[in-house]
DSSP file (Angstrom, degrees, kcal/mol; ACC not computed):
  #  RESIDUE AA STRUCTURE BP1 BP2  ACC     N-H-->O    O-->H-N    N-H-->O    O-->H-N    TCO  KAPPA ALPHA  PHI   PSI    X-CA   Y-CA   Z-CA
    1    1 A M              0   0    0      0, 0.0     2,-0.3     0, 0.0     3,-0.0   0.000 360.0 360.0 360.0 133.3    0.0    0.0    0.0
    2    2 A T        -     0   0    0      1,-0.1     2,-0.1    27,-0.0    26,-0.0  -0.633 360.0-108.3 -82.3 136.5    1.3    3.4   -0.9
    3    3 A A        -     0   0    0     -2,-0.3    26,-0.3    26,-0.1     2,-0.2  -0.410  31.5-124.7 -64.2 135.4    1.4    6.0    1.8
    4    4 A K  E     -a   29   0A   0     24,-2.2    26,-2.9    -2,-0.1     2,-0.5  -0.565  23.7-122.1 -78.2 146.6   -1.2    8.7    1.5
    5    5 A R  E     -a   30   0A   0     -2,-0.2    45,-2.8    24,-0.2    46,-1.4  -0.809  29.0-174.3 -97.9 125.1    0.1   12.3    1.4
    6    6 A I  E     -ab  31  51A   0     24,-2.9    26,-2.2    -2,-0.5     2,-0.5  -0.974   9.0-159.7-121.6 130.0   -1.2   14.7    4.1
    7    7 A L  E     -ab  32  52A   0     44,-2.4    46,-3.1    -2,-0.4     2,-0.6  -0.935   5.2-158.3-107.8 126.8   -0.4   18.4    4.2
    8    8 A I  E     -ab  33  53A   0     24,-2.8    26,-2.7    -2,-0.5     2,-0.6  -0.925   6.6-172.4-104.3 121.0   -0.9   20.1    7.6
    9    9 A I  E     +ab  34  54A   0     44,-3.0    46,-2.8    -2,-0.6     2,-0.3  -0.935  30.6 132.9-115.0 107.6   -1.3   23.9    7.2
   10   10 A D        -     0   0    0     24,-1.9     6,-0.1    -2,-0.6    48,-0.1  -0.962  52.9-142.9-157.9 132.2   -1.3   25.4   10.7
   11   11 A D  S    S+     0   0    0     -2,-0.3     2,-1.2    46,-0.2    24,-0.1   0.604  81.9  93.3 -75.9 -10.6    0.5   28.4   12.3
   12   12 A D     >  -     0   0    0      1,-0.2     4,-2.7     2,-0.1     5,-0.3  -0.710  59.8-171.0 -85.2  96.2    0.9   26.5   15.6
   13   13 A V  H  > S+     0   0    0     -2,-1.2     4,-2.4     1,-0.2     5,-0.2   0.916  79.8  46.2 -60.1 -50.5    4.4   25.0   15.0
   14   14 A P  H  > S+     0   0    0      0, 0.0     4,-2.3     0, 0.0    -1,-0.2   0.922 115.8  46.5 -60.6 -42.2    4.5   22.7   18.1
   15   15 A A  H  > S+     0   0    0      1,-0.2     4,-2.4     2,-0.2    -2,-0.2   0.915 114.2  46.4 -66.8 -42.7    1.0   21.4   17.5
   16   16 A S  H  X S+     0   0    0     -4,-2.7     4,-2.4     2,-0.2    -1,-0.2   0.876 112.7  50.7 -69.4 -35.2    1.5   20.8   13.8
   17   17 A S  H  X S+     0   0    0     -4,-2.4     4,-2.3    -5,-0.3    -2,-0.2   0.917 111.6  47.5 -65.6 -43.1    4.8   19.1   14.4
   18   18 A L  H  X S+     0   0    0     -4,-2.3     4,-2.4    -5,-0.2    -2,-0.2   0.927 113.0  48.2 -63.6 -45.2    3.3   16.8   17.0
   19   19 A L  H  X S+     0   0    0     -4,-2.4     4,-2.5     1,-0.2     5,-0.2   0.915 110.9  51.1 -62.3 -43.2    0.4   15.9   14.8
   20   20 A A  H  X S+     0   0    0     -4,-2.4     4,-2.6     1,-0.2    -1,-0.2   0.918 110.1  49.9 -60.2 -43.9    2.7   15.2   11.8
   21   21 A T  H  X S+     0   0    0     -4,-2.3     4,-2.2     1,-0.2    -2,-0.2   0.930 111.1  48.3 -60.7 -46.7    4.8   12.9   14.0
   22   22 A K  H  X S+     0   0    0     -4,-2.4     4,-0.7     1,-0.2   110,-0.3   0.899 112.5  48.5 -63.2 -40.8    1.8   11.0   15.2
   23   23 A L  H ><>S+     0   0    0     -4,-2.5     3,-1.0     1,-0.2     5,-0.5   0.915 111.3  49.9 -65.7 -42.3    0.5   10.6   11.7
   24   24 A K  H ><5S+     0   0    0     -4,-2.6     3,-1.8     1,-0.2    -2,-0.2   0.878 101.8  63.4 -62.0 -37.7    3.9    9.4   10.4
   25   25 A Q  H 3<5S+     0   0    0     -4,-2.2    -1,-0.2     1,-0.3    -2,-0.2   0.715  90.9  65.7 -63.0 -20.8    4.1    6.9   13.2
   26   26 A T  T <<5S-     0   0    0     -3,-1.0   104,-0.3    -4,-0.7    -1,-0.3   0.762  99.9-137.2 -70.1 -22.5    1.0    5.1   11.9
   27   27 A G  T < 5S+     0   0    0     -3,-1.8    -3,-0.1    -4,-0.4    -2,-0.1   0.437  82.9  94.1  80.5  -0.7    3.1    4.2    8.8
   28   28 A A  S   <S+     0   0    0     -5,-0.5   -24,-2.2   102,-0.1     2,-0.4   0.542  76.4  56.8 -99.4  -8.8    0.1    5.0    6.5
   29   29 A Y  E     -a    4   0A   0     -6,-0.5     2,-0.5   -26,-0.3   -24,-0.2  -0.948  56.9-150.1-134.4 144.3    1.0    8.6    5.7
   30   30 A E  E     -a    5   0A   0    -26,-2.9   -24,-2.9    -2,-0.4     2,-0.4  -0.958  37.2-163.8-100.6 126.9    3.6   10.8    4.2
   31   31 A V  E     +a    6   0A   0     -2,-0.5     2,-0.4   -26,-0.2   -24,-0.2  -0.919  19.9 179.6-125.8 139.8    3.2   14.2    6.0
   32   32 A R  E     -a    7   0A   0    -26,-2.2   -24,-2.8    -2,-0.4     2,-0.4  -0.983  14.3-150.4-131.3 146.2    4.4   17.7    5.3
   33   33 A T  E     -a    8   0A   0     -2,-0.4     2,-0.4   -26,-0.2   -24,-0.2  -0.899   9.6-171.9-117.6 148.9    3.7   20.8    7.4
   34   34 A E  E     -a    9   0A   0    -26,-2.7   -24,-1.9    -2,-0.4     6,-0.0  -0.986   4.7-168.7-135.4 126.5    3.4   24.4    6.4
   35   35 A N        +     0   0    0     -2,-0.4     2,-0.5   -26,-0.2   -22,-0.1   0.327  68.6  72.8-102.5   7.4    3.1   27.0    9.2
   36   36 A R    >   -     0   0    0      1,-0.1     3,-1.6    23,-0.1     4,-0.2  -0.965  64.0-156.7-123.2 116.0    2.2   30.0    7.1
   37   37 A G  G >  S+     0   0    0     -2,-0.5     3,-2.0     1,-0.3     4,-0.3   0.841  91.9  65.0 -56.6 -35.9   -1.3   30.1    5.7
   38   38 A A  G 3  S+     0   0    0      1,-0.3     4,-0.3     2,-0.1    -1,-0.3   0.735 102.0  49.7 -63.5 -22.0   -0.3   32.4    2.9
   39   39 A R  G <> S+     0   0    0     -3,-1.6     4,-2.6     1,-0.2     5,-0.3   0.379  82.4 102.7 -93.5   2.7    2.0   29.6    1.5
   40   40 A G  H <> S+     0   0    0     -3,-2.0     4,-2.2    -4,-0.2    -1,-0.2   0.890  80.8  44.1 -56.2 -47.4   -0.8   27.1    1.6
   41   41 A L  H  > S+     0   0    0     -4,-0.3     4,-2.7    -3,-0.2    -1,-0.2   0.934 113.5  51.3 -65.7 -45.6   -1.7   27.0   -2.1
   42   42 A F  H  > S+     0   0    0     -4,-0.3     4,-2.2     1,-0.2    -2,-0.2   0.935 113.7  43.6 -56.0 -49.0    2.0   27.0   -3.2
   43   43 A V  H  X S+     0   0    0     -4,-2.6     4,-3.1     1,-0.2     5,-0.4   0.862 111.5  54.5 -68.7 -35.4    2.8   24.0   -0.9
   44   44 A T  H  X S+     0   0    0     -4,-2.2     4,-2.2    -5,-0.3    -1,-0.2   0.929 110.2  46.8 -62.4 -44.7   -0.4   22.2   -2.0
   45   45 A R  H  < S+     0   0    0     -4,-2.7    -2,-0.2     1,-0.2    -1,-0.2   0.912 117.7  43.3 -60.6 -42.8    0.6   22.6   -5.6
   46   46 A E  H  < S+     0   0    0     -4,-2.2    -2,-0.2    -5,-0.2    -1,-0.2   0.919 122.1  35.2 -71.2 -46.1    4.1   21.4   -4.9
   47   47 A F  H  < S-     0   0    0     -4,-3.1    -3,-0.2    -5,-0.1    -2,-0.2   0.763  86.6-151.2 -83.6 -27.7    3.3   18.5   -2.5
   48   48 A K     <  -     0   0    0     -4,-2.2   -43,-0.2    -5,-0.4    -3,-0.1   0.962  23.4-162.1  52.2  61.6    0.1   17.3   -4.2
   49   49 A P        -     0   0    0      0, 0.0   -43,-0.2     0, 0.0     3,-0.1  -0.258  28.7-138.0 -72.6 159.0   -1.5   15.9   -1.0
   50   50 A D  S    S+     0   0    0    -45,-2.8     2,-0.3     1,-0.3   -44,-0.2   0.657  93.2  12.4 -82.0 -20.0   -4.3   13.4   -0.9
   51   51 A L  E     -b    6   0A   0    -46,-1.4   -44,-2.4    28,-0.1     2,-0.5  -0.980  66.1-145.9-156.8 142.7   -5.7   15.5    2.0
   52   52 A V  E     -bc   7  81A   0     28,-2.3    30,-2.9    -2,-0.3     2,-0.6  -0.968   6.3-157.0-112.5 126.6   -5.1   18.9    3.6
   53   53 A L  E     -bc   8  82A   0    -46,-3.1   -44,-3.0    -2,-0.5     2,-0.5  -0.924  26.6-169.3 -97.2 117.7   -5.6   19.4    7.3
   54   54 A L  E     -bc   9  83A   0     28,-2.3    30,-2.3    -2,-0.6   -44,-0.2  -0.939  20.9-140.2-126.2 123.0   -6.2   23.1    7.6
   55   55 A D  E     - c   0  84A   0    -46,-2.8    30,-0.2    -2,-0.5     3,-0.1  -0.457  10.9-151.3 -69.7 149.0   -6.4   25.4   10.6
   56   56 A V  S    S+     0   0    0     28,-0.9     7,-2.8     1,-0.2     2,-1.0   0.897  79.7  55.7 -88.0 -47.2   -9.1   28.1   10.4
   57   57 A D        +     0   0    0      5,-0.2    -1,-0.2     6,-0.1   -46,-0.2  -0.757  65.7 145.4-100.6  96.7   -7.6   30.9   12.5
   58   58 A M        -     0   0    0     -2,-1.0   -22,-0.1    -3,-0.1   -48,-0.0  -0.969  46.7-131.7-129.6 146.8   -4.2   31.9   11.2
   59   59 A P  S    S+     0   0    0      0, 0.0     3,-0.2     0, 0.0    -1,-0.1   0.844  99.9  39.2 -70.9 -35.1   -2.7   35.5   11.2
   60   60 A D  S    S-     0   0    0      1,-0.3     2,-0.2     0, 0.0   -24,-0.1   0.775 134.9  -2.1 -91.9 -24.8   -1.5   35.8    7.6
   61   61 A A  S    S-     0   0    0     -5,-0.0    -1,-0.3   -21,-0.0   -24,-0.1  -0.793  76.5-129.5-162.7 118.0   -4.3   34.0    5.7
   62   62 A D     >  -     0   0    0     -2,-0.2     4,-2.2    -3,-0.2     3,-0.5  -0.265  28.9-106.6 -72.4 162.1   -7.3   32.4    7.4
   63   63 A G  H  > S+     0   0    0     -7,-2.8     4,-3.0     1,-0.2     5,-0.2   0.825 117.8  57.2 -57.9 -36.2   -8.2   28.8    6.6
   64   64 A G  H  > S+     0   0    0     -8,-0.4     4,-2.2     2,-0.2    -1,-0.2   0.910 108.9  46.2 -61.8 -41.8  -11.3   29.9    4.6
   65   65 A E  H  > S+     0   0    0     -3,-0.5     4,-2.2     2,-0.2    -2,-0.2   0.911 113.3  48.8 -66.5 -43.2   -9.2   32.0    2.3
   66   66 A V  H  X S+     0   0    0     -4,-2.2     4,-2.4     2,-0.2    -2,-0.2   0.928 111.5  49.6 -63.1 -45.0   -6.6   29.2    1.9
   67   67 A A  H  X S+     0   0    0     -4,-3.0     4,-2.8     1,-0.2     5,-0.2   0.910 109.5  52.2 -60.1 -42.9   -9.4   26.7    1.1
   68   68 A F  H  X S+     0   0    0     -4,-2.2     4,-1.7     1,-0.2    -1,-0.2   0.920 109.9  48.6 -59.3 -44.7  -10.8   29.1   -1.5
   69   69 A R  H  X S+     0   0    0     -4,-2.2     4,-0.7     2,-0.2    -1,-0.2   0.910 112.4  48.3 -62.9 -42.6   -7.5   29.4   -3.2
   70   70 A I  H >< S+     0   0    0     -4,-2.4     3,-0.9     1,-0.2     6,-0.3   0.940 113.3  46.8 -63.1 -47.0   -6.9   25.7   -3.3
   71   71 A Q  H 3< S+     0   0    0     -4,-2.8    -1,-0.2     1,-0.2    -2,-0.2   0.757 109.5  54.8 -69.5 -23.5  -10.4   25.0   -4.6
   72   72 A A  H 3< S+     0   0    0     -4,-1.7     2,-0.7    -5,-0.2    -1,-0.2   0.613  90.5  85.4 -83.6 -12.7  -10.0   27.7   -7.3
   73   73 A D  S XX S-     0   0    0     -3,-0.9     3,-1.7    -4,-0.7     4,-1.3  -0.813  70.0-151.7 -94.7 115.2   -6.8   26.2   -8.6
   74   74 A K  T 34 S+     0   0    0     -2,-0.7     4,-0.2     1,-0.3    -1,-0.1   0.768  91.3  62.4 -58.8 -27.7   -7.6   23.5  -11.2
   75   75 A S  T 34 S+     0   0    0      1,-0.2    -1,-0.3     2,-0.1    -5,-0.1   0.726 125.3  13.2 -72.9 -20.3   -4.4   21.6  -10.5
   76   76 A V  T X4 S+     0   0    0     -3,-1.7     3,-2.1    -6,-0.3    -2,-0.2   0.258  89.3 115.3-135.7  10.4   -5.4   20.9   -6.9
   77   77 A S  T 3< S+     0   0    0     -4,-1.3    -3,-0.1     1,-0.3    -2,-0.1   0.711  75.8  55.6 -62.2 -22.1   -9.1   21.8   -6.7
   78   78 A R  T 3  S+     0   0    0     -4,-0.2    -1,-0.3     2,-0.1    -7,-0.1   0.378  77.0 119.5 -92.3   4.9  -10.2   18.2   -6.0
   79   79 A T    <   -     0   0    0     -3,-2.1   -28,-0.1    -9,-0.2   -29,-0.1  -0.575  67.0-124.7 -71.5 121.3   -8.0   17.9   -2.9
   80   80 A P        -     0   0    0      0, 0.0   -28,-2.3     0, 0.0     2,-0.4  -0.355  22.6-152.4 -67.1 149.4  -10.2   17.3    0.1
   81   81 A I  E     -c   52   0A   0    -30,-0.2    23,-0.7   -28,-0.0     2,-0.5  -0.986  11.2-169.0-126.2 132.2   -9.8   19.6    3.1
   82   82 A L  E     -cd  53 104A   0    -30,-2.9   -28,-2.3    -2,-0.4     2,-0.3  -0.981  20.0-142.5-119.4 116.0  -10.5   18.8    6.8
   83   83 A F  E     -cd  54 105A   0     21,-2.6    23,-2.5    -2,-0.5     2,-0.5  -0.594  11.7-165.4 -81.6 137.8  -10.5   21.9    9.0
   84   84 A L  E     +cd  55 106A   0    -30,-2.3   -28,-0.9    -2,-0.3     2,-0.3  -0.993  23.2 162.4-118.8 125.9   -9.1   21.7   12.5
   85   85 A T  E >   - d   0 107A   0     21,-2.5    23,-2.0    -2,-0.5     3,-0.5  -0.998  48.5-149.8-150.3 146.6  -10.1   24.6   14.7
   86   86 A S  T 3  S+     0   0    0     -2,-0.3    -1,-0.1    21,-0.3   -31,-0.0   0.371  89.5  85.6 -89.0   2.8  -10.2   25.8   18.3
   87   87 A L  T 3  S+     0   0    0      2,-0.0     2,-0.3     0, 0.0    -1,-0.2   0.547  89.4  50.2 -82.7  -7.9  -13.2   27.9   17.3
   88   88 A V  S <  S-     0   0    0     -3,-0.5    20,-0.4    18,-0.1     2,-0.2  -0.924  77.6-137.3-126.4 156.1  -15.7   25.0   17.8
   89   89 A S     >  -     0   0    0     -2,-0.3     4,-2.0    18,-0.1     5,-0.2  -0.616  28.5-106.9-106.9 168.0  -16.1   22.7   20.7
   90   90 A D  H  > S+     0   0    0      1,-0.2     4,-3.1    -2,-0.2     7,-0.1   0.889 121.3  54.3 -56.7 -40.5  -16.6   18.9   21.0
   91   91 A E  H  4 S+     0   0    0      1,-0.2    -1,-0.2     2,-0.2     4,-0.1   0.885 109.2  46.5 -64.2 -39.6  -20.2   19.6   22.0
   92   92 A E  H  4 S+     0   0    0      1,-0.2    -1,-0.2     2,-0.1    -2,-0.2   0.861 119.8  39.7 -69.2 -35.6  -20.8   21.7   18.9
   93   93 A V  H  < S-     0   0    0     -4,-2.0     4,-0.3     5,-0.1     3,-0.3   0.883  88.9-165.7 -84.7 -42.2  -19.2   19.2   16.5
   94   94 A G    ><  -     0   0    0     -4,-3.1     3,-0.8    -5,-0.2     4,-0.1  -0.189  48.9 -56.7  74.2-177.0  -20.4   15.9   17.9
   95   95 A S  T 3  S+     0   0    0      1,-0.2    -1,-0.2     2,-0.1     3,-0.1   0.722 134.0  54.5 -75.1 -21.7  -18.8   12.6   16.9
   96   96 A S  T 3  S-     0   0    0     -3,-0.3    -1,-0.2     1,-0.1    -2,-0.1   0.558 110.2-115.8 -90.0  -6.9  -19.4   13.0   13.1
   97   97 A G    <   -     0   0    0     -3,-0.8     2,-0.3    -4,-0.3     9,-0.2   0.210  34.1 -74.8  84.9 147.5  -17.7   16.4   12.8
   98   98 A L  E     -E  105   0A   0      7,-2.0     7,-2.6    -4,-0.1     2,-0.5  -0.630  45.1-150.8 -78.6 132.1  -19.3   19.7   11.9
   99   99 A L  E     +E  104   0A   0     -2,-0.3     2,-0.4     5,-0.2     5,-0.2  -0.927  24.9 160.6-109.7 124.5  -20.1   19.9    8.2
  100  100 A S  E >   -E  103   0A   0      3,-2.8     3,-2.1    -2,-0.5    -2,-0.0  -0.978  68.3  -9.9-145.6 128.7  -20.0   23.4    6.6
  101  101 A S  T 3  S-     0   0    0     -2,-0.4     3,-0.1     1,-0.3    -1,-0.1   0.827 128.7 -54.9  53.8  35.2  -19.7   24.3    2.9
  102  102 A G  T 3  S+     0   0    0      1,-0.2     2,-0.4     0, 0.0    -1,-0.3   0.494 117.7 107.2  81.6   3.1  -18.9   20.7    2.1
  103  103 A H  E <   - E   0 100A   0     -3,-2.1    -3,-2.8   -23,-0.1     2,-0.3  -0.888  65.3-128.3-116.5 145.9  -16.0   20.5    4.6
  104  104 A R  E     -dE  82  99A   0    -23,-0.7   -21,-2.6    -2,-0.4     2,-0.4  -0.684  19.1-156.4 -87.3 145.0  -15.7   18.8    7.9
  105  105 A F  E     -dE  83  98A   0     -7,-2.6    -7,-2.0    -2,-0.3   -21,-0.2  -0.987   8.1-172.0-121.6 131.5  -14.5   20.7   10.9
  106  106 A L  E     -d   84   0A   0    -23,-2.5   -21,-2.5    -2,-0.4   -18,-0.1  -0.956  26.3-112.9-120.8 144.2  -13.0   19.0   14.0
  107  107 A P  E     -d   85   0A   0      0, 0.0     4,-0.3     0, 0.0   -21,-0.3  -0.406  38.9 -97.6 -75.6 150.5  -12.2   20.8   17.3
  108  108 A K  S    S+     0   0    0    -23,-2.0     2,-0.1   -20,-0.4   -20,-0.1  -0.896 106.8  53.6-106.8 144.2   -8.7   21.4   18.5
  109  109 A P  S    S-     0   0    0      0, 0.0     2,-0.2     0, 0.0    -1,-0.1   0.465 100.1-137.4 -67.6 142.2   -7.0   19.9   20.4
  110  110 A V        -     0   0    0     -2,-0.1     2,-0.8    -4,-0.1    -2,-0.1  -0.457   6.1-126.1 -79.5 141.2   -7.9   17.1   18.1
  111  111 A N     >  -     0   0    0     -4,-0.3     4,-2.6    -2,-0.2     5,-0.2  -0.782  25.6-149.4 -80.6 112.3   -8.8   13.6   19.4
  112  112 A F  H  > S+     0   0    0     -2,-0.8     4,-2.6     1,-0.2     5,-0.2   0.894  90.5  48.2 -61.7 -46.9   -6.3   11.6   17.4
  113  113 A P  H  > S+     0   0    0      0, 0.0     4,-1.9     0, 0.0    -1,-0.2   0.904 114.5  48.4 -59.6 -37.8   -8.3    8.3   17.0
  114  114 A S  H  > S+     0   0    0      2,-0.2     4,-2.3     1,-0.2    -2,-0.2   0.908 109.5  52.4 -66.2 -41.6  -11.3   10.4   15.9
  115  115 A L  H  X S+     0   0    0     -4,-2.6     4,-2.9     1,-0.2     5,-0.2   0.925 107.6  52.1 -59.1 -45.0   -9.0   12.3   13.4
  116  116 A L  H  X S+     0   0    0     -4,-2.6     4,-2.6     1,-0.2    -1,-0.2   0.909 108.5  50.8 -59.1 -42.3   -7.8    9.0   12.0
  117  117 A E  H  X S+     0   0    0     -4,-1.9     4,-2.1     1,-0.2    -1,-0.2   0.924 112.2  46.7 -61.2 -44.3  -11.3    7.8   11.4
  118  118 A H  H  X S+     0   0    0     -4,-2.3     4,-2.5     2,-0.2    -2,-0.2   0.908 111.6  51.3 -65.1 -41.9  -12.2   11.1    9.6
  119  119 A I  H  X S+     0   0    0     -4,-2.9     4,-2.6     1,-0.2    -2,-0.2   0.946 112.0  46.2 -59.3 -48.9   -9.1   10.9    7.5
  120  120 A E  H  X>S+     0   0    0     -4,-2.6     5,-2.0     1,-0.2     4,-0.8   0.851 111.5  51.7 -66.8 -34.4   -9.8    7.4    6.4
  121  121 A T  H ><5S+     0   0    0     -4,-2.1     3,-0.5    -5,-0.2    -1,-0.2   0.935 112.7  45.6 -64.5 -45.9  -13.4    8.2    5.7
  122  122 A I  H 3<5S+     0   0    0     -4,-2.5    -2,-0.2     1,-0.2    -1,-0.2   0.895 114.6  47.5 -64.2 -40.7  -12.4   11.1    3.5
  123  123 A L  H 3<5S-     0   0    0     -4,-2.6    -1,-0.2    -5,-0.2    -2,-0.2   0.582 111.9-121.5 -79.7  -9.0   -9.7    9.1    1.8
  124  124 A G  T <<5 +     0   0    0     -4,-0.8     2,-0.2    -3,-0.5    -3,-0.2   0.699  59.4 148.2  79.3  18.9  -12.1    6.2    1.2
  125  125 A N      < -     0   0    0     -5,-2.0    -1,-0.3    -6,-0.2    -2,-0.1  -0.568  42.9-147.0 -86.1 153.7  -10.1    3.6    3.0
  126  126 A H  S    S+     0   0    0     -2,-0.2     2,-0.4     1,-0.1    -1,-0.1   0.565  77.8  52.4 -99.6 -10.3  -11.8    0.8    4.8
  127  127 A S  S    S-     0   0    0     -7,-0.1    -1,-0.1     3,-0.0     3,-0.1  -0.991  75.7-132.4-130.9 134.7   -9.5    0.3    7.7
  128  128 A T        -     0   0    0     -2,-0.4   -11,-0.1     1,-0.1     3,-0.1  -0.651  35.3-107.2 -81.6 133.4   -8.1    2.9   10.1
  129  129 A P        -     0   0    0      0, 0.0     2,-0.2     0, 0.0    -1,-0.1  -0.224  38.3-102.3 -58.6 149.3   -4.4    2.7   10.7
  130  130 A R        -     0   0    0   -104,-0.3     2,-0.6     1,-0.1  -102,-0.1  -0.533  31.9-121.4 -72.9 135.6   -3.2    1.4   14.0
  131  131 A V        -     0   0    0     -2,-0.2     2,-0.5    -3,-0.1  -105,-0.1  -0.702  25.5-144.5 -80.0 122.7   -2.1    4.0   16.5
  132  132 A V        -     0   0    0     -2,-0.6     2,-0.4  -110,-0.3  -107,-0.1  -0.775  17.3-169.8 -91.3 126.4    1.5    3.3   17.5
  133  133 A T        -     0   0    0     -2,-0.5    -2,-0.0  -108,-0.0     0, 0.0  -0.901  16.3-131.7-115.8 147.4    2.3    4.1   21.0
  134  134 A R              0   0    0     -2,-0.4    -2,-0.0     1,-0.1     0, 0.0  -0.742 360.0 360.0 -96.2 144.2    5.8    4.2   22.6
  135  135 A P              0   0    0      0, 0.0    -1,-0.1     0, 0.0    -2,-0.0   0.519 360.0 360.0 -66.5 360.0    6.5    2.4   25.8
């Protein structure tokens, strides 16, 4: 099985690095991070991810703007986007994730097993990667 490519666009460097590490540890994903929203489209074009995990609230370009740019570019317009945001709570989102404008929103800090389920649903895979834990 070929690793799926996931791009994380989030201005929170420690959080995006930790998330990238956890995703890589599953062995199912090749992950790249970008910490400046304004570079989101450029990096999406370059990396050609299977999925973008996108923060909503970033200082230089908010997630909505970045998503709009990605969807307007024919070379990457079909790339699915999953928003991760601290602007919604677990209670608001529920277990299925908040759906708005065709995109799912998950609250931050993200529940990693739930994130994996959402990723696999979006990517159309039938089995969720095993979460690797260190002793």
